[in-house]
C-alpha positions as CSV (number, residue, x, y, z in Angstrom):
1,X,-23.0,-2.4,10.1
2,X,-20.6,-3.2,7.4
3,X,-20.0,-1.9,3.9
4,X,-21.5,-4.0,1.1
5,X,-19.6,-3.9,-2.2
6,X,-21.7,-2.9,-5.2
7,X,-20.1,-5.8,-7.0
8,X,-21.6,-8.2,-4.5
9,X,-25.1,-6.6,-4.0
10,X,-26.8,-3.4,-5.0
11,X,-29.0,-1.5,-2.4
12,X,-32.8,-1.7,-2.8
13,X,-34.1,0.6,-5.5
14,X,-35.1,4.1,-4.3
15,X,-34.0,3.5,-0.7
16,X,-31.7,6.1,0.8
17,X,-28.4,4.6,1.9
18,X,-24.8,5.7,2.7
19,X,-22.5,5.4,-0.3
20,X,-18.7,5.0,-0.4
21,X,-17.1,7.0,-3.2
22,X,-13.3,7.5,-3.5
23,X,-13.0,7.1,0.3
24,X,-15.7,9.5,1.1
25,X,-19.2,8.8,2.6
26,X,-22.1,10.4,0.7
27,X,-25.8,10.0,0.9
28,X,-28.0,8.8,-2.0
29,X,-30.1,6.1,-3.6
30,X,-30.1,3.6,-6.4
31,X,-32.3,4.9,-9.2
32,X,-31.9,2.2,-11.7
33,X,-30.1,-1.1,-11.9
34,X,-29.4,-0.8,-15.6
35,X,-30.0,2.8,-16.5
36,X,-26.8,3.8,-18.2
37,X,-25.5,1.4,-20.8
38,X,-26.5,-1.5,-18.5
39,X,-24.8,0.0,-15.4
40,X,-26.5,1.0,-12.1
41,X,-27.4,4.7,-11.8
42,X,-27.2,6.3,-8.4
43,X,-28.6,9.7,-7.4
44,X,-26.6,11.6,-4.9
45,X,-28.6,13.8,-2.5
46,X,-27.7,16.9,-0.4
47,X,-29.0,15.9,3.0
48,X,-30.0,12.9,5.1
49,X,-33.6,12.8,6.1
50,X,-35.0,15.2,3.5
51,X,-35.7,14.9,-0.2
52,X,-33.5,17.6,-1.6
53,X,-32.5,18.5,-5.1
54,X,-30.2,16.0,-6.8
55,X,-26.6,17.1,-6.9
56,X,-25.1,14.4,-9.1
57,X,-26.1,11.4,-11.1
58,X,-23.4,8.8,-11.7
59,X,-22.8,5.2,-12.7
60,X,-20.7,2.6,-10.9
61,X,-18.4,1.8,-13.8
62,X,-18.2,5.0,-15.8
63,X,-14.7,6.3,-15.4
64,X,-15.7,9.7,-16.8
65,X,-18.0,10.7,-13.9
66,X,-16.8,12.7,-10.9
67,X,-17.9,10.0,-8.5
68,X,-17.4,6.2,-8.4
69,X,-19.6,4.3,-6.1
70,X,-17.9,1.3,-4.7
71,X,-19.9,0.2,-1.7
72,X,-23.1,1.0,0.3
73,X,-24.5,0.7,3.8
74,X,-28.0,1.0,5.2
75,X,-28.7,4.2,7.1
76,X,-28.5,3.9,10.9
77,X,-31.6,4.2,13.1
78,X,-32.2,7.9,14.2
79,X,-31.3,8.8,17.7
80,X,-34.2,8.5,20.2
81,X,-34.3,10.3,23.6
């Protein structure tokens, strides 16, 4: 799997994905394609595989948020024995 730039394509709405943010990999989902002044809104989650409380809500282009989402990747398939 390769990273997909948010400038090229956004992830499907409400689907959990891996997100790249300032060189770190985090887990979250796209909540709205135009939720904050026309910019995408991502919700960052605590844990993969569970619906946990939201830690942070951020936009792609807002310089004043603590996170800046630059790319995303689908989640890998879970390990099967």
